[in-house]
C-alpha positions in Angstrom: 160.5 -12.1 102.0 161.2 -12.4 98.3 158.2 -12.3 96.0 158.6 -14.7 93.1 157.5 -13.9 89.6 153.8 -15.0 89.4 154.0 -16.2 85.8 157.0 -18.3 86.6 155.2 -19.9 89.6 152.1 -20.6 87.5 154.2 -22.2 84.8 155.8 -24.5 87.4 152.5 -25.5 88.8 151.0 -26.3 85.4 154.1 -28.3 84.5 153.9 -30.2 87.7 150.2 -31.0 87.3 150.8 -32.2 83.7 153.6 -34.4 84.8 151.5 -36.0 87.5 148.9 -37.0 84.9 151.6 -38.4 82.6 153.2 -40.3 85.4 150.0 -42.0 86.4 149.6 -43.3 82.8 153.3 -44.4 82.7 153.2 -46.3 86.0 150.4 -48.5 84.9 152.0 -49.3 81.5 155.7 -49.4 82.1 156.9 -51.2 85.2 160.0 -52.7 83.5 162.6 -49.9 83.3 166.3 -50.3 83.9 166.3 -46.9 85.7 166.7 -48.5 89.2 166.5 -51.8 90.8 165.1 -53.1 94.1 166.2 -56.7 94.7 165.4 -58.8 91.6 162.6 -56.6 90.5 163.3 -53.7 88.2 161.2 -50.6 88.6 161.2 -47.1 87.2 162.6 -44.2 89.2 160.7 -41.0 88.4 161.8 -37.4 88.8 160.2 -35.4 91.5 156.9 -33.7 90.7 158.6 -30.3 90.7 160.7 -31.3 87.6 158.6 -30.8 84.6 158.3 -33.1 81.6 159.6 -31.8 78.3 156.9 -30.1 76.2 156.1 -31.7 72.9 157.6 -28.8 71.0 160.9 -29.2 72.7 161.5 -33.0 72.8 160.0 -35.3 70.1 159.8 -39.1 70.4 159.1 -42.1 68.3 157.8 -45.5 69.1 160.3 -48.3 69.3 160.2 -52.0 69.7 162.4 -53.1 72.6 163.5 -56.2 74.4 162.1 -57.3 77.7 163.5 -54.2 79.4 163.6 -50.6 78.0 164.4 -47.3 79.7 162.2 -44.3 80.5 159.1 -45.8 78.9 156.4 -43.2 78.2 152.8 -43.2 77.1 151.8 -41.6 73.8 150.7 -38.1 73.2 149.5 -36.1 76.2 146.7 -34.8 74.0 145.1 -38.2 73.2 146.4 -40.4 76.0 145.9 -43.5 73.8 148.5 -46.3 74.0 149.9 -48.1 71.0 147.8 -51.1 70.1 150.8 -53.2 69.3 152.2 -52.7 72.8 154.8 -50.2 71.7 155.8 -47.4 74.0 157.3 -44.0 73.4 160.6 -43.3 75.1 162.6 -40.1 75.7 165.7 -39.3 73.7 167.8 -36.2 73.2 168.9 -35.0 69.8 170.3 -31.6 69.1 168.0 -31.0 66.2 165.0 -31.9 68.4 165.9 -29.2 71.0 164.4 -26.2 69.5 165.3 -22.6 70.2 162.6 -20.5 71.7 162.4 -18.4 68.5 162.6 -21.4 66.1 159.6 -22.4 64.0 158.9 -25.5 62.0 157.3 -28.9 62.0 158.2 -31.9 64.2 160.1 -35.0 63.1 160.5 -38.3 64.9 163.8 -39.5 66.3 165.1 -42.7 67.7 166.3 -43.2 71.3 169.9 -44.4 70.9 170.5 -45.3 74.5 167.3 -47.1 75.1 167.2 -48.9 71.7 170.7 -50.2 72.2 169.8 -51.5 75.7 166.9 -53.3 74.1 169.0 -54.7 71.2 171.4 -56.1 73.8 168.5 -58.3 75.0 169.1 -57.7 78.7 166.6 -59.5 80.9 165.1 -58.5 84.2 167.3 -61.0 86.0 170.4 -59.5 84.6 170.3 -56.3 86.6 173.9 -55.7 87.7 175.9 -52.7 86.7 178.8 -55.0 85.7 176.5 -57.1 83.4 175.0 -54.0 81.8 178.5 -52.7 80.9 179.8 -56.1 79.6 176.7 -56.6 77.5 177.0 -53.1 76.1 180.7 -53.6 75.2 179.8 -56.9 73.5 177.0 -55.1 71.6 179.4 -52.4 70.3 182.4 -54.7 69.9 184.4 -52.7 72.5 187.1 -53.8 74.8 185.9 -53.0 78.4 187.7 -50.0 79.8 189.7 -51.2 82.8 189.8 -47.6 84.2 186.0 -47.7 84.3 185.5 -51.3 85.6 187.9 -50.7 88.5 185.7 -47.8 89.7 182.2 -49.2 89.3 181.7 -49.4 93.0 183.5 -46.0 93.7 181.6 -42.8 94.6 184.1 -40.8 92.6 184.6 -42.1 89.0 187.6 -40.4 87.2 187.8 -41.0 83.5 189.8 -37.9 82.5 192.0 -38.0 79.4 191.1 -41.5 78.4 190.5 -40.9 74.7 186.9 -42.1 74.9 184.9 -42.7 71.7 181.2 -42.1 71.2 180.6 -45.9 71.6 182.6 -45.9 74.8 180.4 -43.1 76.1 177.2 -45.0 75.1 178.4 -48.2 77.0 179.4 -46.2 80.0 176.1 -44.3 80.0 174.1 -47.6 79.8 176.0 -48.9 82.8 175.5 -45.7 84.8 171.7 -45.9 84.3 171.7 -48.3 87.2 174.7 -47.2 89.2 173.5 -45.5 92.4 176.9 -45.5 94.1 178.6 -42.9 91.9 178.2 -39.3 93.0 181.0 -37.7 91.0 181.7 -38.3 87.4 184.7 -36.7 85.7 185.2 -37.0 81.9 187.5 -34.0 81.2 189.8 -33.9 78.3 188.2 -36.7 76.2 186.9 -34.7 73.2 183.6 -36.6 73.4 181.7 -34.1 71.2 178.0 -34.0 70.6 177.3 -37.8 70.6 179.1 -38.4 73.8 177.4 -35.5 75.5 174.0 -36.7 74.3 174.5 -40.1 75.9 175.6 -38.6 79.2 172.7 -36.1 79.2 170.2 -38.9 78.3 171.6 -41.0 81.2 171.3 -38.1 83.6 167.6 -37.7 83.0 167.2 -40.9 85.0 170.3 -41.0 87.2 169.8 -38.6 90.2 172.7 -40.1 92.2 175.4 -38.2 90.3 175.7 -34.8 92.0 179.0 -33.6 90.4 179.8 -33.8 86.6 183.0 -32.6 84.9 182.9 -32.4 81.1 185.6 -29.8 80.7 187.7 -29.7 77.5 185.5 -31.9 75.5 184.9 -29.8 72.4 181.1 -29.7 73.0 180.5 -26.4 71.2 176.9 -25.3 70.4 175.4 -28.8 70.3 176.8 -29.5 73.8 175.4 -26.2 75.1 171.9 -27.2 74.0 172.2 -30.7 75.4 173.6 -29.5 78.8 170.9 -26.8 79.1 168.1 -29.2 78.4 169.6 -31.8 80.9 169.9 -29.2 83.6 166.2 -28.4 83.4 165.3 -32.1 83.6 167.8 -33.5 86.2 166.8 -33.2 89.9 170.1 -34.4 91.5 173.1 -32.6 89.8 174.6 -29.9 92.0 177.9 -29.1 90.3 178.8 -28.9 86.6 182.2 -28.1 85.1 181.8 -27.3 81.4 184.9 -25.1 81.0 187.0 -25.0 77.8 184.4 -26.4 75.4 184.4 -23.8 72.7 181.1 -22.1 73.6 180.5 -18.8 71.7 178.3 -15.8 72.1 174.9 -17.2 71.2 175.6 -20.4 73.2 175.1 -18.4 76.3 171.4 -18.2 75.7 171.1 -22.0 76.4 172.8 -21.7 79.8 170.8 -18.5 80.6 167.6 -20.3 79.8 168.5 -23.1 82.2 169.5 -20.6 84.9 166.1 -18.9 84.6 164.1 -22.2 84.6 161.9 -22.9 87.7 163.3 -26.5 87.9 167.0 -25.4 87.9 168.8 -26.8 91.0 172.5 -26.5 90.2 174.7 -24.9 92.9 178.1 -24.8 91.2 178.7 -23.9 87.5 182.1 -23.5 85.8 181.9 -22.0 82.3 185.4 -20.5 82.2 187.8 -20.7 79.2 185.1 -20.3 76.6 184.4 -17.3 74.3 181.0 -15.9 75.3 182.2 -12.3 74.7 180.1 -9.3 75.5 176.8 -10.5 74.1 177.1 -13.7 76.0 177.9 -11.8 79.1 174.7 -9.7 78.6 172.6 -12.9 78.5 174.2 -14.5 81.5 174.0 -11.3 83.5 170.3 -11.0 82.9 169.9 -14.7 84.0 171.6 -13.9 87.3 168.9 -11.4 88.2 166.3 -14.1 88.7 168.4 -17.1 89.7 168.9 -17.8 93.4 170.3 -21.3 93.4 173.8 -20.9 92.0 176.3 -20.4 94.8 179.6 -20.7 93.0 180.0 -19.4 89.4 183.2 -19.2 87.3 183.0 -17.0 84.1 186.7 -16.3 83.9 188.6 -16.2 80.5 185.5 -15.3 78.4 186.3 -11.8 77.1 183.0 -10.4 78.6 184.4 -6.8 78.6 182.4 -3.7 79.2 178.9 -4.8 78.2 179.3 -8.1 80.0 180.5 -6.3 83.1 177.5 -4.0 83.1 175.0 -6.9 82.7 176.6 -9.0 85.4 176.8 -6.0 87.7 173.1 -5.4 87.2 172.4 -9.0 87.8 174.4 -9.1 91.1 172.5 -6.2 92.5 169.3 -8.4 92.9 170.9 -11.8 93.0 170.4 -13.6 96.3 172.4 -16.8 95.7 176.0 -16.3 94.4 178.6 -16.5 97.1 181.8 -17.2 95.1 182.3 -15.5 91.7 185.3 -15.6 89.4 185.4 -12.9 86.7 189.1 -12.8 86.1 190.7 -12.4 82.7 187.7 -10.6 81.1 189.0 -7.2 80.2 186.5 -5.2 82.4 188.8 -2.1 82.6 187.7 1.0 84.5 184.1 1.0 83.4 183.6 -2.6 84.2 185.1 -2.1 87.7 182.6 0.8 88.2 179.7 -1.4 87.5 180.9 -4.2 89.8 181.6 -1.6 92.5 178.0 -0.4 92.3 176.8 -4.0 92.5 178.8 -4.4 95.7 176.8 -1.6 97.3 173.6 -3.6 96.8 174.6 -7.2 96.9 174.2 -9.0 100.3 175.4 -12.5 99.5 178.8 -12.4 97.7 181.7 -13.6 99.8 184.5 -14.3 97.4 185.1 -12.1 94.3 188.0 -12.5 91.8 188.7 -9.6 89.4 192.3 -10.5 88.6 193.8 -9.6 85.2 191.0 -7.2 84.2 193.0 -4.1 83.2 191.6 -2.2 86.3 193.7 0.9 86.9 193.8 3.4 89.9 190.5 5.0 88.8 188.8 1.5 88.8 190.4 0.9 92.3 188.7 4.1 93.5 185.3 2.9 92.4 185.9 -0.5 94.1 186.9 1.3 97.3 183.7 3.2 97.2 181.7 0.0 96.7 183.4 -1.7 99.6 182.3 1.1 102.0 178.7 -0.1 101.8 179.3 -3.8 101.5 179.2 -6.0 104.6 179.5 -9.6 103.3 182.5 -9.7 101.0 185.4 -11.6 102.7 187.9 -12.1 99.8 188.7 -9.7 97.0 191.3 -10.7 94.4 192.8 -7.9 92.3 196.1 -9.5 91.2 197.8 -8.7 87.9 195.9 -5.4 87.5 197.6 -2.0 86.8 196.2 -0.5 90.0 199.5 1.1 90.9 200.5 1.6 94.6 198.2 4.6 94.8 195.1 2.5 93.8 196.0 0.0 96.5 196.2 2.8 99.0 192.7 3.9 98.2 191.3 0.5 99.0 193.4 0.2 102.1 192.3 3.6 103.3 188.7 2.4 103.0 189.4 -0.7 105.1 191.1 1.5 107.7 188.1 3.9 108.0 185.0 1.8 107.2 183.2 0.0 110.0 180.8 -1.7 107.6 183.3 -3.5 105.3 184.3 -6.9 106.6 187.0 -7.8 104.0 189.4 -10.3 105.4 191.7 -11.0 102.4 193.0 -8.6 99.7 195.2 -10.2 97.0 197.5 -8.0 95.0 200.0 -10.3 93.4 202.5 -8.8 90.9 201.9 -5.3 92.2 204.7 -3.3 93.6 203.7 -1.3 96.7 205.5 1.9 97.6 206.6 2.7 101.2 203.4 4.7 102.0 201.2 1.8 100.9 203.2 -0.7 103.0 202.9 1.4 106.1 199.2 1.8 105.5 198.9 -2.0 105.1 200.6 -2.4 108.5 198.1 0.0 110.1 195.1 -1.9 108.6 196.5 -5.2 109.9 196.9 -3.8 113.4 193.3 -2.5 113.3 192.0 -5.8 111.8 193.8 -8.8 113.3 192.0 -11.2 110.9 193.0 -9.2 107.8 195.5 -10.6 105.2 197.2 -8.4 102.6 198.9 -10.6 100.1 201.2 -9.0 97.5 204.5 -9.5 95.8 206.0 -11.4 92.9 204.9 -14.7 91.5 207.2 -17.7 91.7 207.0 -19.8 88.5 203.6 -20.2 87.0 201.7 -19.9 90.2 201.4 -17.1 92.7 203.1 -17.4 96.1 200.1 -17.9 98.4 201.2 -16.6 101.7 198.9 -15.8 104.7 199.1 -12.6 106.6 200.9 -9.4 105.6 203.5 -10.5 103.0 206.4 -8.1 102.5 208.2 -8.1 99.2 211.9 -8.9 99.9 215.1 -9.5 98.0 215.1 -13.1 99.2 212.0 -13.8 97.2 213.8 -12.9 94.0 216.7 -15.2 94.9 214.5 -18.3 95.3 213.2 -18.0 91.7 214.6 -20.9 89.7 214.8 -21.5 85.9 211.8 -23.5 84.6 212.3 -27.2 84.3 211.6 -28.8 80.9 208.4 -30.4 82.0 207.2 -27.1 83.4 207.9 -25.4 80.0 205.8 -28.2 78.3 202.9 -27.8 80.7 202.9 -24.0 80.3 202.9 -24.4 76.6 199.9 -26.7 76.7 198.0 -24.3 79.0 198.9 -21.3 76.8 197.6 -23.0 73.7 194.4 -24.2 75.4 195.0 -27.9 74.7 195.5 -30.9 76.9 198.4 -33.5 77.0 196.3 -36.1 75.1 195.8 -33.7 72.2 199.5 -32.9 72.1 200.5 -36.5 72.3 198.2 -37.5 69.5 200.0 -35.1 67.2 203.3 -37.1 67.9 201.6 -40.5 67.7 201.0 -41.0 63.9 200.1 -44.7 64.2 197.7 -44.3 67.2 199.7 -46.8 69.2 199.8 -44.4 72.3 203.6 -44.9 72.3 206.3 -42.9 70.4 210.1 -43.3 70.1 212.5 -40.7 71.5 213.1 -39.3 68.0 209.4 -39.1 67.2 208.8 -37.3 70.5 211.6 -34.8 69.8 210.5 -34.2 66.3 206.9 -33.6 67.5 208.1 -31.1 70.1 210.0 -29.2 67.3 207.0 -29.3 65.0 204.8 -27.9 67.8 207.4 -25.2 68.4 207.7 -25.9 72.1 210.6 -23.6 73.3 213.0 -26.4 74.5 216.7 -26.8 73.6 218.1 -30.1 72.6 219.6 -30.6 76.0 216.3 -29.8 77.7 214.5 -32.3 75.4 217.0 -35.0 76.4 216.5 -34.2 80.1 212.7 -34.3 79.6 212.8 -37.7 77.8 215.1 -39.1 80.5 212.6 -38.1 83.2 209.6 -39.6 81.3 211.1 -42.9 80.0 210.9 -44.6 83.4 211.4 -48.2 82.0 214.3 -47.2 79.8 212.8 -48.9 76.7 213.6 -46.0 74.4 210.0 -45.0 74.0 207.5 -42.7 75.8 203.9 -43.9 76.0 201.0 -41.7 77.0 200.8 -43.3 80.5 204.4 -42.3 81.2 203.7 -38.7 80.1 200.6 -38.5 82.4 202.5 -40.1 85.3 205.4 -37.8 84.8 203.3 -34.7 84.8 201.4 -35.7 87.9 204.7 -36.5 89.7 206.0 -33.1 88.7 203.0 -31.3 90.0 203.2 -33.1 93.3 206.8 -32.0 93.7 205.8 -28.4 92.8 203.2 -28.4 95.6 205.8 -29.7 98.1 208.2 -26.9 96.9 205.5 -24.3 97.3 204.7 -25.5 100.8 208.4 -25.2 101.7 208.4 -21.6 100.4 205.3 -20.9 102.3 206.9 -22.1 105.6 210.0 -20.0 104.8 207.9 -17.0 104.1 206.0 -17.5 107.4 209.2 -17.7 109.3 210.4 -14.6 107.7 207.2 -12.8 108.5 207.5 -13.7 112.1 211.1 -12.4 112.2 209.9 -9.2 110.6 207.2 -8.8 113.1 209.7 -9.4 116.0 212.0 -6.7 114.5 209.1 -4.3 114.2 208.0 -4.9 117.8 211.6 -4.5 119.0 212.1 -1.2 117.0 208.8 0.2 118.4 209.6 -0.7 121.9 213.1 0.8 121.6 211.6 4.0 120.2 209.2 4.2 123.2 212.1 3.7 125.6 210.9 0.4 126.9 214.2 -1.4 126.1 217.2 -0.8 128.3 220.6 0.0 127.1 
């Protein structure tokens, strides 16, 4: 049985007891919250006792006069317990300047509660407790046109608002509506560049809404302010299970906020995606240390963060004692040989990891030797991805030799895309597949921008090279966007000077040239013909998004056809091998 840190347990108990005292005072003084509704009555939904209230040094509040209904009403200072004589109540808010670092010093300042104050200013009565009314009232308050993409999904469990160009006022109105929405379980806001203000409104809403279990705020330019806000929210929210915060410009010291959340006794998140940021080595050290004590995260993505050697050492150390992570993506981090050694040593101790991705980490044959040694003592890992590494055929043989001899290792899939295997390695792969019927060795070339995901033992053939096609213009555009780390909305806004979300063909072509997208004039014309569906001579943002989605659907269908063809080829190869072996044994007649 695992022995928890005593100081951390005591801290959690003290926080829980303090919260119970505060809640007792709040329940008697604030029955009119818009947090949740039961029939026509509006009552306050509180967090579980195990989720601690923010200490005074972390979150500061200010009294505010509200309408008939306000959110998350609180009593005054826990030290005095006295209520405001004029009937005013303190309410929670989140401002970045109010979330203090652990080593910060200084006095406290009061702050307003934007989300709650705006609800009060909208003069929403207890009878007006529908989600639709809340959103309409908020839009009127901020002089906004209701977002049809949002209103259509108010009763959906999965609300998708990706790439909608949402403003901070849009985010406030949406957050106010979601305070009462108990139907939504997944909220996706990727690619909106909502920044600090938008993030603050969402985090403030999530202090009360425990129905949302999956949140996607990828590619929103959150930066350090967003890291602080998300970290604080993760400590307070009791319902969220998955968070995608990839591509938000987080840097080295921002990792301390996520590390703090991971180590908090109230942390409940199971899936966390922090890929495509720039935590670098120092950030990797902080996150690795947090993994040592965290046992709730099951799926963690830290790819594309330049963690390098120090980050690999810290993460390897964290994995040795971690009892939660099952799927870990560490690809594109420049671990090299020393990093591979640390991860290999972690594999000898770790007993929970099932899926590990180390692709594109500059791991050579020596690094492969370390990993082979680590696999000898590991009995839980099912999938190991080592694609796009300079392992050489010899490095692949070292790992395959371990799989052939080891009775402990239970590896079922080894991915080695973009690695040429020599004859000896191929023959060894066949031997391993015969000994382990459930084992898949996947290797060969990549077709287009995505690897060719075949099942079973995939042999590299000349036919594979023949099916490679020149990239289509839209594929070149999508690859350019991915390489530059931007989204289609950001690219389109560069073309759209008057912000009309529609550009002429000439404006589109000039924008493509200015952005230096590698397309010829003929390819540009072909791209415009495919996007301008209504033939009005202009391309609007909706046509661009629809065209990209249609193209990706066709790509998936093409890959499925290639997969079927490869499977048929594999079956033919197997039949030939069986026939050749039977013939060599004299079992076939003349």
